[in-house]
N, C-alpha and C positions, 0 to 999 in steps of 0.2 A: 278404410271404409268406416264411416261413422255408424255407431250402434245406438239404438234407442231402447231404453229399458221400458218394459211393459209388464202388466200383470194379467194373467189369465186364470180361469177357473176350469178345472177338469175333475172328473169323477175320481174317487179314491182308487178303484181298481186300475184305471188307465194310468194314473199317476205312478202306481207301483210298477207297471210295465215299463213306463218311460224311465223311471229310476233304474230299473234292472238293465234295460237296454243301454242306457247311457254309461253305466259302469262296465258292461261287456265291451262296448266300443271305445272305452276310455276317453269319453268326451263329456263336456258339461251338458246339463239339461238344456241350457240356452242353445248350445251348438246343435244338439239333437233336434230341438224345435225348429231351428233355422234350416237344417237339412231337410226335415220333413216338410216344411212349408215350401221350400224351393222345389222339392220333388212334386208336391201336389200342384203347384203352379205350372210346372212343365207339363204334367199330365193333362191339366185343363187346357193348356195351349194346344197340345197334340189333339185332344178331342175336338176342339173348335176347328182346327185345321182339317181334320178328317171330315167333320160335318160340312165344311165349306167345299171340300173336294167332292164329297158325295152329292151335294146339292148341284154342283156344276156338271155332274155326270148323270143326270136323270135320264129316264127313258125318253126317246124322241117322241114328239107328238105326231098326230096323223099327217100333218103337212110335211114334216121332216121325213117320215117313213115313205110317203108318196114320192118325194124328191129322190130319196135313196134308191127306190125301185126304178125310177126313170133313168137314173145315172148308171145303173149296173150294166146295161148293154154297151154304153159308151166306154165304160171302164174296161169291159172285156175286149172290145175292139182295140183299144189302146195297148193293152197287154199283149194281145195276139199279134198285132202289127209289129210290136217291138221285138218279139221273140220269134 
């Protein structure tokens, strides 16, 4: 995989935490940033997917509720007749 060199600016306290964690994990700072970015991107994708799922499962509107109520007796008859 091709790598691209870039420069970023971070606050000094954050840099110290990054430095410490990279040493603890025995990885370079570059690797740690790559891992963190990948994790962040995956979490964002998960949040977008969850939002899409939630949007698809909104509460039914009045027309849908009316239709559901009308279908209940038919569903009961079908179940009762089968059993």
